[in-house]
C-alpha positions as CSV (number, residue, x, y, z in Angstrom):
1,M,-125.3,-75.7,44.5
2,P,-123.2,-78.8,44.2
3,S,-121.7,-79.4,40.8
4,A,-122.2,-82.5,38.8
5,P,-120.0,-85.5,39.7
6,F,-116.7,-85.8,37.9
7,S,-116.5,-88.2,35.1
8,K,-112.8,-88.0,34.6
9,I,-109.8,-86.7,36.6
10,L,-106.2,-86.1,35.6
11,I,-103.6,-86.9,38.3
12,A,-100.7,-84.4,38.1
13,N,-98.2,-86.6,39.9
14,R,-96.4,-89.9,39.9
15,G,-95.6,-92.9,42.1
16,E,-97.5,-93.9,45.2
17,I,-99.8,-90.9,45.5
18,A,-100.9,-91.2,41.8
19,V,-101.8,-94.8,42.3
20,R,-103.6,-93.9,45.6
21,V,-105.7,-91.3,43.7
22,I,-106.4,-93.7,40.9
23,S,-107.7,-96.3,43.4
24,A,-110.0,-93.7,45.0
25,C,-111.3,-92.7,41.6
26,K,-112.0,-96.3,40.6
27,E,-114.1,-96.7,43.9
28,L,-116.0,-93.6,43.0
29,G,-116.6,-94.7,39.4
30,I,-114.5,-91.9,37.9
31,K,-112.1,-92.5,35.0
32,T,-108.5,-91.4,35.4
33,V,-105.7,-89.9,33.2
34,A,-102.1,-90.4,34.2
35,V,-99.3,-88.1,33.1
36,Y,-95.8,-89.3,33.0
37,S,-92.2,-88.4,32.1
38,E,-90.3,-90.4,29.6
39,A,-88.5,-92.0,32.5
40,D,-91.8,-93.2,34.1
41,R,-93.2,-94.8,31.0
42,Y,-93.6,-98.2,32.6
43,S,-94.5,-97.0,36.1
44,S,-97.5,-98.4,38.0
45,H,-99.6,-95.3,37.8
46,V,-99.3,-95.3,34.0
47,R,-100.5,-98.9,33.8
48,F,-103.4,-98.5,36.3
49,A,-105.0,-95.4,34.9
50,D,-107.6,-95.5,32.1
51,Q,-105.5,-93.1,29.9
52,A,-101.9,-91.9,30.0
53,I,-100.1,-89.1,28.3
54,C,-96.4,-88.4,28.2
55,I,-95.7,-84.7,29.2
56,G,-92.0,-84.5,28.8
57,P,-88.5,-85.8,29.6
58,A,-87.3,-87.2,32.9
59,K,-86.3,-83.8,34.5
60,S,-89.4,-82.8,36.6
61,A,-89.0,-79.1,35.6
62,R,-89.8,-80.2,32.0
63,S,-92.6,-82.6,32.9
64,Y,-94.3,-82.8,36.3
65,L,-93.7,-79.1,36.9
66,D,-94.6,-78.0,33.4
67,Q,-98.0,-76.3,34.0
68,A,-98.7,-75.8,30.2
69,A,-98.0,-79.5,29.4
70,I,-100.3,-80.7,32.2
71,V,-103.1,-78.4,31.3
72,S,-102.8,-79.3,27.7
73,A,-103.0,-83.0,28.6
74,A,-106.2,-82.2,30.6
75,E,-107.8,-80.4,27.8
76,I,-106.9,-83.1,25.2
77,T,-108.4,-85.8,27.4
78,N,-111.4,-83.8,28.3
79,V,-111.2,-84.2,32.1
80,D,-113.3,-82.3,34.7
81,A,-110.6,-81.9,37.4
82,I,-106.9,-82.2,38.3
83,H,-105.7,-83.9,41.5
84,P,-102.2,-82.6,42.2
85,G,-101.3,-85.1,45.0
86,Y,-98.4,-83.9,47.1
87,G,-95.2,-82.2,46.1
88,F,-94.8,-80.8,42.6
89,L,-97.6,-78.4,42.0
90,S,-99.9,-79.3,44.9
91,E,-99.3,-76.0,46.8
92,N,-98.8,-73.8,43.8
93,A,-101.4,-71.0,43.9
94,G,-100.6,-70.0,40.3
95,F,-101.3,-73.5,39.0
96,A,-104.6,-73.6,40.9
97,E,-105.6,-70.3,39.2
98,V,-104.6,-71.7,35.8
99,C,-106.8,-74.7,36.4
100,K,-109.7,-72.5,37.3
101,S,-109.2,-70.1,34.3
102,S,-109.1,-73.2,32.1
103,G,-112.4,-74.6,33.4
104,L,-110.8,-77.3,35.4
105,K,-111.5,-78.0,39.0
106,F,-108.3,-78.0,41.2
107,I,-108.8,-80.7,43.9
108,G,-107.3,-78.7,46.7
109,P,-107.7,-75.4,48.6
110,P,-108.6,-72.2,46.7
111,P,-105.6,-70.2,45.3
112,D,-105.9,-67.4,47.9
113,V,-105.8,-69.9,50.7
114,I,-102.7,-71.6,49.2
115,R,-101.1,-68.2,48.9
116,L,-101.8,-67.3,52.5
117,M,-100.7,-70.6,54.0
118,G,-97.8,-71.0,51.6
119,V,-95.8,-68.2,53.1
120,K,-95.1,-69.4,56.7
121,E,-94.7,-65.9,58.3
122,R,-98.0,-64.8,56.7
123,A,-99.7,-67.9,58.0
124,R,-98.2,-67.4,61.5
125,A,-99.5,-63.8,61.6
126,F,-103.0,-65.0,60.5
127,M,-103.1,-67.7,63.1
128,R,-101.9,-65.3,65.8
129,E,-104.8,-63.0,64.9
130,M,-107.2,-65.8,65.2
131,G,-106.1,-66.8,68.7
132,V,-104.1,-69.9,67.8
133,P,-101.0,-70.2,69.9
134,V,-97.8,-69.2,68.0
135,L,-94.2,-69.3,69.1
136,P,-92.6,-65.9,69.8
137,G,-90.6,-64.6,66.8
138,S,-90.0,-61.9,64.3
139,E,-92.8,-59.8,62.9
140,G,-92.5,-60.7,59.3
141,V,-89.3,-61.7,57.4
142,L,-86.0,-60.5,58.6
143,K,-84.6,-57.5,56.8
144,S,-81.1,-57.5,58.2
145,A,-78.8,-59.3,60.6
146,E,-79.1,-56.3,63.0
147,E,-82.9,-56.9,63.1
148,A,-82.3,-60.6,63.7
149,L,-80.0,-59.9,66.6
150,E,-82.5,-57.4,68.2
151,T,-85.4,-59.9,67.8
152,A,-83.3,-62.8,69.2
153,K,-82.3,-60.7,72.2
154,K,-85.9,-60.0,73.0
155,I,-87.1,-63.6,72.9
156,G,-83.9,-65.2,74.2
157,Y,-81.6,-67.9,72.8
158,P,-81.7,-70.5,71.4
159,V,-83.7,-69.3,68.3
160,I,-84.2,-70.9,64.9
161,L,-84.1,-69.4,61.5
162,K,-86.6,-70.7,59.0
163,A,-87.3,-70.1,55.2
164,S,-90.6,-68.3,54.9
165,A,-91.4,-70.1,51.6
166,G,-89.9,-73.4,52.4
167,G,-90.2,-76.7,54.1
168,G,-88.5,-80.1,54.4
169,G,-85.8,-78.8,56.8
170,R,-84.1,-76.6,54.1
171,G,-83.3,-73.0,55.0
172,M,-83.3,-73.8,58.7
173,R,-80.6,-73.0,61.2
174,V,-80.5,-73.2,65.0
175,V,-78.7,-70.3,66.6
176,N,-77.4,-70.7,70.2
177,E,-75.4,-67.5,70.6
178,P,-75.4,-64.0,69.2
179,D,-72.0,-64.5,67.5
180,E,-73.4,-67.3,65.4
181,L,-76.4,-65.4,64.0
182,A,-75.1,-63.3,61.1
183,G,-73.2,-66.2,59.6
184,L,-76.1,-68.7,60.0
185,L,-78.6,-66.2,58.6
186,A,-76.5,-65.8,55.5
187,Q,-76.3,-69.6,55.1
188,A,-80.1,-70.0,55.6
189,Q,-80.9,-67.2,53.1
190,A,-78.6,-68.8,50.4
191,E,-80.1,-72.2,51.0
192,A,-83.7,-70.9,50.9
193,G,-83.0,-68.9,47.7
194,A,-81.6,-72.0,45.9
195,A,-84.4,-74.3,47.1
196,F,-87.4,-72.1,46.9
197,S,-86.4,-69.1,44.8
198,S,-87.0,-66.9,47.8
199,P,-84.3,-65.9,50.4
200,D,-86.8,-64.7,52.9
201,I,-86.1,-65.9,56.4
202,Y,-88.0,-65.4,59.7
203,L,-87.0,-66.2,63.2
204,E,-88.8,-67.8,66.2
205,K,-88.0,-69.2,69.6
206,Y,-86.3,-72.7,69.4
207,I,-87.8,-75.4,71.6
208,R,-85.3,-78.1,72.5
209,G,-86.6,-81.7,72.2
210,P,-90.1,-80.8,71.2
211,R,-92.9,-83.1,70.1
212,H,-94.1,-82.5,66.5
213,I,-97.9,-83.0,66.3
214,E,-100.0,-82.3,63.3
215,F,-103.8,-82.2,62.9
216,Q,-105.6,-83.6,59.8
217,V,-108.4,-81.3,58.6
218,L,-111.1,-81.5,56.0
219,A,-113.3,-78.6,55.0
220,D,-116.0,-78.2,52.5
221,E,-116.8,-75.3,50.2
222,Y,-119.6,-74.0,52.6
223,G,-117.5,-73.1,55.6
224,E,-117.8,-76.4,57.5
225,V,-114.4,-77.6,59.0
226,E,-113.8,-81.0,60.7
227,I,-110.7,-82.1,62.5
228,L,-109.8,-85.8,62.1
229,G,-107.6,-86.1,65.1
230,E,-103.8,-85.8,65.2
231,R,-100.6,-87.5,64.2
232,E,-97.3,-87.5,66.1
233,C,-94.2,-87.0,63.9
234,S,-91.5,-86.4,66.5
235,I,-89.0,-89.0,65.4
236,Q,-87.1,-87.2,62.6
237,R,-83.7,-87.1,61.0
238,R,-82.5,-83.8,59.5
239,H,-85.9,-82.3,60.0
240,Q,-87.4,-85.1,57.9
241,K,-90.1,-87.3,59.4
242,L,-89.3,-91.0,59.9
243,I,-92.2,-92.3,62.0
244,E,-95.7,-91.1,62.2
245,E,-98.4,-92.4,64.5
246,S,-102.0,-91.7,65.5
247,P,-103.2,-90.8,67.9
248,S,-100.3,-89.0,69.6
249,P,-99.4,-90.6,73.0
250,A,-99.0,-87.0,74.4
251,M,-102.4,-85.7,73.4
252,T,-105.2,-85.4,76.0
253,P,-108.9,-85.2,75.1
254,K,-109.0,-81.7,76.6
255,L,-106.1,-80.4,74.5
256,R,-107.4,-82.1,71.4
257,K,-110.8,-80.4,71.8
258,E,-109.2,-77.0,72.5
259,I,-107.1,-77.1,69.4
260,S,-109.9,-78.5,67.3
261,V,-112.2,-75.5,68.3
262,A,-109.4,-73.0,67.5
263,L,-108.6,-74.6,64.1
264,R,-112.3,-74.7,63.1
265,K,-112.6,-71.0,63.7
266,A,-109.3,-70.1,62.0
267,L,-109.7,-72.2,58.9
268,G,-113.3,-71.3,58.5
269,A,-112.4,-67.6,58.6
270,S,-109.6,-68.2,56.0
271,G,-112.0,-69.8,53.5
272,Y,-110.2,-73.1,53.6
273,A,-111.6,-75.9,51.6
274,N,-110.5,-79.5,50.9
275,A,-107.8,-81.4,52.9
276,G,-104.9,-80.0,54.8
277,T,-102.6,-80.5,57.7
278,V,-101.9,-78.0,60.5
279,E,-98.6,-78.6,62.2
280,F,-97.6,-77.7,65.8
281,L,-94.7,-78.1,68.2
282,M,-95.3,-79.2,71.8
283,D,-92.9,-78.0,74.5
284,E,-92.0,-79.8,77.8
285,S,-95.1,-78.4,79.6
286,G,-97.4,-79.8,77.0
287,K,-98.3,-76.5,75.3
288,L,-98.8,-76.5,71.5
289,Y,-97.5,-73.8,69.2
290,F,-98.5,-73.4,65.5
291,I,-95.8,-73.7,63.0
292,E,-97.3,-74.2,59.5
293,V,-100.2,-75.4,57.3
294,N,-99.7,-77.9,54.5
295,A,-102.5,-77.1,52.1
296,R,-102.7,-80.5,50.5
297,V,-102.9,-84.2,51.3
298,Q,-99.9,-85.4,53.4
299,V,-97.7,-88.4,52.7
300,E,-98.7,-89.8,56.1
301,H,-102.5,-89.5,55.5
302,P,-103.1,-93.3,55.8
303,V,-102.3,-93.2,59.5
304,T,-105.3,-91.1,60.1
305,E,-107.4,-93.1,57.7
306,F,-106.7,-96.3,59.7
307,V,-107.9,-94.9,63.0
308,T,-110.9,-92.9,61.8
309,G,-112.1,-95.1,58.9
310,I,-112.4,-92.0,56.7
311,D,-110.9,-92.1,53.2
312,I,-109.2,-88.7,52.9
313,V,-108.5,-88.9,49.2
314,K,-112.1,-89.8,48.3
315,S,-113.2,-87.1,50.6
316,Q,-111.0,-84.6,48.7
317,I,-112.7,-85.5,45.5
318,R,-116.2,-85.4,46.9
319,I,-115.5,-82.0,48.4
320,A,-114.3,-80.7,45.1
321,Q,-117.5,-82.0,43.5
322,G,-119.4,-79.6,45.8
323,E,-120.6,-82.1,48.4
324,K,-121.0,-81.0,52.0
325,L,-119.0,-82.5,54.9
326,R,-122.1,-83.8,56.6
327,E,-122.9,-85.8,53.4
328,I,-119.3,-87.2,53.3
329,L,-118.5,-88.0,56.9
330,P,-120.4,-90.8,58.7
331,G,-121.0,-88.9,61.9
332,P,-118.9,-87.7,64.9
333,I,-115.2,-88.5,64.5
334,E,-114.1,-91.4,66.5
335,I,-110.5,-92.5,66.9
336,R,-110.2,-96.3,67.3
337,G,-107.0,-98.2,67.8
338,H,-103.5,-97.0,66.9
339,A,-101.6,-96.8,63.6
340,I,-97.9,-96.2,62.8
341,E,-96.2,-95.5,59.5
342,C,-92.4,-95.7,59.0
343,R,-90.5,-94.1,56.2
344,I,-87.5,-95.8,54.7
345,N,-84.8,-93.5,53.4
346,A,-81.9,-94.3,51.1
347,E,-78.8,-92.6,52.4
348,N,-75.1,-92.7,51.8
349,P,-73.6,-93.5,55.2
350,W,-70.2,-92.1,54.1
351,I,-71.5,-88.6,53.5
352,R,-72.7,-86.3,56.3
353,G,-74.5,-83.2,54.9
354,R,-72.2,-81.8,52.2
355,T,-69.0,-83.1,53.7
356,R,-67.6,-86.5,52.8
357,I,-66.3,-88.5,55.8
358,A,-62.8,-89.7,55.3
């Protein structure tokens, strides 16, 4: 049975996404609580929320990543639910479990689903079992350089090493020849360990010049899954997206339908609920290969909202309240027009990677 509508939500985040969630809550008639670090005392999300609580100093490890501080703020303000936004604790299965044990609704996928999708190699294995196309690669994480060499030989060079627990381009190395593999594996493991507290690396076939296409999904808590079309994110720098657009100019109605059917089956079987994004690479022949699931709302979600007319953040909240997708969505998903989002990055032009250019 659907639960009672939320009366108050805490947003465990800052900046643009916190303001976005506050806006959605206001439209739904839900009061909001902002949390902030000492450095963000005068930020927009603090001013726009109905209540605001300082949860620690500027360093995120002692504020926005402090689970005890956030849950304490939620209990003090008597909220019904926590929206994690993106980044920080949004894909932390342990935090989702802490919310549940504290009687707070976590506005995101269930902990078991976050745990499954949060480890890329585990997610790849699951999708492979469900019939979703996956790039050839290692079976699980690599245990040694020798295993990496053997796997790379089987699938053929070039290959790419990826952090199993990571994202954002960290812990990734492209390997063109066998002589490079051992050294690059050590580099990837060190970077992954520093960034994600896990040195686990897996290997897969590297596609040169691929298109990066991702599918926006919504799923309710009753097994219903809907695909809200796709976004193309192929223009990147250092594996970071720069331009996102919807729909993808490379997508055909036939391929969109095929992938939608496969994703409904796979995500339904996983018990997925709430919003998420499933990312694929497209090779030169137009074939798609699964790479990962982001079990949260994406930075680029407005691109999909513009072409579908569906408010993804409000949908997240309504799903968490126990509403069914057929009550939330207006009918069959229609993509109208075209939307583009550009990210602006601040970068020191005199530094390339870790090496200063003389």
